[in-house]
C-alpha positions in Angstrom: -11.1 -58.3 2.6 -13.3 -59.1 5.7 -13.2 -62.7 7.2 -16.2 -64.9 6.7 -17.1 -67.4 9.2 -18.4 -70.6 8.1 -19.8 -73.7 9.8 -19.3 -77.0 8.4 -21.5 -79.7 9.1 -20.4 -83.5 8.5 -21.8 -87.1 9.5 -19.6 -89.7 10.2 -20.1 -93.2 11.1 -17.3 -94.8 13.3 -17.4 -98.9 13.2 -15.4 -99.8 16.1 -15.0 -103.5 14.6 -12.9 -101.9 12.1 -10.6 -100.0 14.8 -10.4 -103.3 16.6 -9.6 -105.2 13.4 -6.7 -103.2 12.5 -5.2 -103.5 16.0 -5.2 -107.3 15.5 -3.3 -106.9 12.1 -0.8 -104.5 13.7 0.1 -107.4 16.5 0.0 -110.0 13.9 2.5 -108.3 11.7 4.5 -107.1 14.5 4.5 -110.9 16.0 5.8 -112.1 12.5 8.5 -109.8 12.1 9.8 -110.5 15.6 9.6 -114.5 14.9 11.3 -113.8 11.7 14.1 -112.0 13.5 14.2 -114.8 16.4 13.2 -112.2 18.9 11.0 -114.3 20.9 11.1 -112.4 24.3 7.6 -111.4 24.9 6.1 -112.5 21.8 3.8 -114.4 23.8 2.3 -111.4 25.4 1.5 -109.9 22.0 0.0 -113.0 20.9 -2.1 -113.0 23.9 -3.2 -109.4 23.3 -3.8 -110.0 19.7 -6.1 -112.9 20.6 -8.1 -110.8 23.1 -8.5 -107.9 20.4 -9.4 -110.5 18.0 -12.4 -111.9 20.4 -13.6 -108.2 21.1 -13.3 -107.7 17.2 -15.7 -110.8 16.4 -18.0 -109.7 19.2 -18.1 -106.3 17.9 -18.9 -107.5 14.4 -21.8 -109.6 15.7 -23.2 -106.8 17.6 -22.9 -104.5 14.3 -24.6 -107.1 12.5 -27.5 -107.5 14.8 -28.0 -103.8 14.8 -28.0 -103.7 10.7 -30.6 -106.5 10.5 -32.6 -105.7 13.1 
């Protein structure tokens, strides 16, 4: 049998606010685990990173809603 070349086409939508939201959830889970283990060294930096990403997520959601409603 010979080889057959096939070309696949697909459309995918990437919503960045979902990815940023997952990163925020990851940081929250990581901070909760470290506080439970009483490992508080550097937790403040992870909290700041999570809060910064949370602000970007909120902005991205507003941009997405504005795009969809417009």
